[in-house]
N, C-alpha and C positions, 0 to 999 in steps of 0.2 A: 257442356257440362254449364249449368245455372249457378252452381255452387262454388265459389273460388276454392282451390285446393292449394296444396304445398305437400311435395311427398319432401319426407325428412331425411338429409343426410346421413350417413352413418358417421358415429363420433370419430373425430380425427385423432384421439388419444388409442381407440381400437386399431383405425387402419394405421396409425403408424406401429402399435404392437406386433401386428400381422406383417406388416411390411418388413420391417426394420429388424423385430425379434422374432421373428418366423413362430410366434405363439398367437392361439385363437383365445377366445372369448372364455374359454374352459381350462387354458391354460396347457392345450396340446399342442403338439408340433402340428404346423398347416401344411398343407399337400402343395407343392409348387409342379405345374406342368406346361408345355404348349400345346395349346388349345389345336383341335381339329376345327373350331368352329361351332359358334351355336350356343356357349355358355351365356347363361342370363348373368352376366356381371353386376352385381346391385350395386357397386359404387360409380359407376358410369351409367346403367338405366340404358344398357345395351348389350347385345348379342357380340361376343368374343367374335373374333375375326382369327380365319386360320393361320396356326403359325405365331399368334400371340401368347405371351406369357402370361399365365393367369394363377392364380391361387384358391385353394378350397380352402374352407375355414367354419369352424363353427360360431356363430351368432346367437346373442339374446337379444331381443329389441327391449326387453322388460330391465335393463340395468338400472340399478339404484332404486328400482321399485318396490321393494320388501320382500317376504315373501308371501307368495301368492299362489292358488294351485294351478292358474293358467300361464305362469312364468316357465316359459321354454325357450331352449335350445333349437337351433335349426342351420343347417349347410349354408354357405352363402359362398360364389364364386365372385371373387374382385381380379380386376387387373393387378397384374404384378407391379406395373408403374403407375403411377396416377395419370388419369386421363387428364387431356390437354384440352379437348373441346368445351365450349362451354355444354353444362347439362342444364335442360329446362325442368324447373322443379314446380311449374305452377301447371301443368297439363300432365296426363297420364301417357306414357310410351307405348300408343295403340295405333298410331297411323299408319293405312296402308298395307302395302305387302312389300315393304321394305325389309331386305334380308337382317338387317340388324334390329328387327320390331323386338321388342324386349320381352311381350306377354305373348308370343308366338307358342304355338303347340303344345296343347295339353291343357288339362283341367286347372281350374283356378280355385284356392280356398278363398273365402273371404270373412274376415272375421273382425265386429265391430264391439269394441271395447269401450266402457266406462273410463271416469278419471282414477279410478281405486284398480284398474286394470283387470276387472272381471268382464268376460264376453256375456253380451247382452242379446246379439245376435250375429248369425251368420248365414253363409251360402255358399254355394258352388256354383261354376260357371266357367265359361271360355273367354276366348280373348272379347269375341264382341258382346260381352257381359260388363267389364270390367266399369267402365264411366257408368251404367246405368247402376250397378250395385255401389260403388263407392258414393254417388250422389243419393242414393236413397237411405244409404245408413249414416250419412252424415248428415241429412236433413232432420234428423231425430236427435232433440237437443242432449237425449244423456248420452249420446255417444261421443267419446273424446277424440277417437281416433279409428281408423281402419287399417289393419294389418294385411296384407295379400300376399300369400303363400304360393309355390306351385307346388299342386295339389299331388301330385304324384310320389315326387320326391320329399317335400316338404321344404324344399328351401325357401328362404325369406326372402321377398320378391320388394315391400318395400311397405312404409308406413306413410297414410294418408291422412294428413288434417286438414281441417276449414285454414285458407289463407287470413 
């Protein structure tokens, strides 16, 4: 990628509420389970490992953005315990055929938003398209951020901004 990026972490207040209070962004009880492996854990930017404790919760990346027709909530998978390994937020987690490759398997939805939270462009693609799509959208001056979702189930994958 030629454009420097940063993947924004989920807000600490949200992670604390989900893990400690068991409530998601809509005040609903979260679902806790032992993973069979392969769940896209949003907080760690990696796939879950077999037997790892995981949480499924609702998340809205537009918290505090006010009312907007594009404001939405969707599912996210999170590790039940915070990740202890360092997380690289300056690169998209797409490299190689590693079994924990975050964007593996399935179509992705790329949505480019302006500073007011309106969608101004979008695309569908696969793992091989992640870097090109994010770079193309962030090259446009009107784009404030790009949200990536797993298209089939609508899970929020990440929000990418310029570094």
